[in-house]
N, C-alpha and C positions, 0 to 999 in steps of 0.2 A: 744324147742317147742312156746316158743312168737311167734317166726321167719316161724313156719309153722302154726299156726292158722292163721296170718296176711295173709300169700297166700291163705288159703283157702276161709277163710272167707266166716265160718258158720253162720253168719248175713245175710248176705244175698246166701244164700247157704240154707236156711229154706223156706225163700218167694215159694222156687218152691218147690211144692211135690212129686219131680219126684227125688229131690237130698237130699230127709230125709234121707237113708241112708249112704249118705257119710258126711252130719251132725252130724249124731253118730257119724260114725267113727273118724272125727276130733274133736267131741267135747272129746270123749270118750281117744283117746290119750291124749288131755289133761290135761283130770282127771289125767288118770296114770303118764303123768309127774309131776303133783300137788302132788301127793297120794308118788312117787317116791323122790322127793327132798323133802319132808315134813320126812319120814323118815331117810334121811340123817339128818335132822335139830331136830329130837327128843332131843337130847341131849343138844342142850342151847334154843331149844321153847320149851319144855316139856308141858306146861300148854295149847298152840296154841295146838300141837300136841294131846293132849287128845280129843281136839274141834273134827279136822278134824278127827280122828277116831270114832267119831260117826258118823260122815256125811258118810262115809263110811261102817258103820255098824261092827267095830271094837273095838276090845276093846287091844289087844296086839299087839305088830309087835316085829317079829325079823329079823335078817338079813336074814334068808328063805323065810322069805314075801316078798321079796324087788325083786316081778315081777309083771306085768301085771296082772291086774284085770279086767278080763271079768268074762258075764252075771253074775251079782251082780249086785240090788239093792243098789239105793245111798237114804240118804234123802235129803227131800225138803233143796237149801238152806239157809243159814244164815249169815251171814258176819261174818270170823271170827275176826277185828278189824274194830275203826271207825276214820277215817282222820280224825287227829286234824286241826279245821280251825285256824283261825289268832290268834281271840280274846281269843283262849285257852290257848296259851302259856302263 
């Protein structure tokens, strides 16, 4: 997913109004990849997964939910983790 997003460069495509449909496709692919990864990591990162479920307006995942999420509204972005600065170590 990272390579795909890097190749597509949605941050550049977004500057052209004619490319907004492609931007949405690229971002949807990235979000679905992230959602799938978090579904797989749920047993290891349960607290983070709860935050991700809120972001995707979902409250429970099961193995049958491992399909692309399309046509659904998501919440505004909020950081899941804060990067530690060296002075905090």
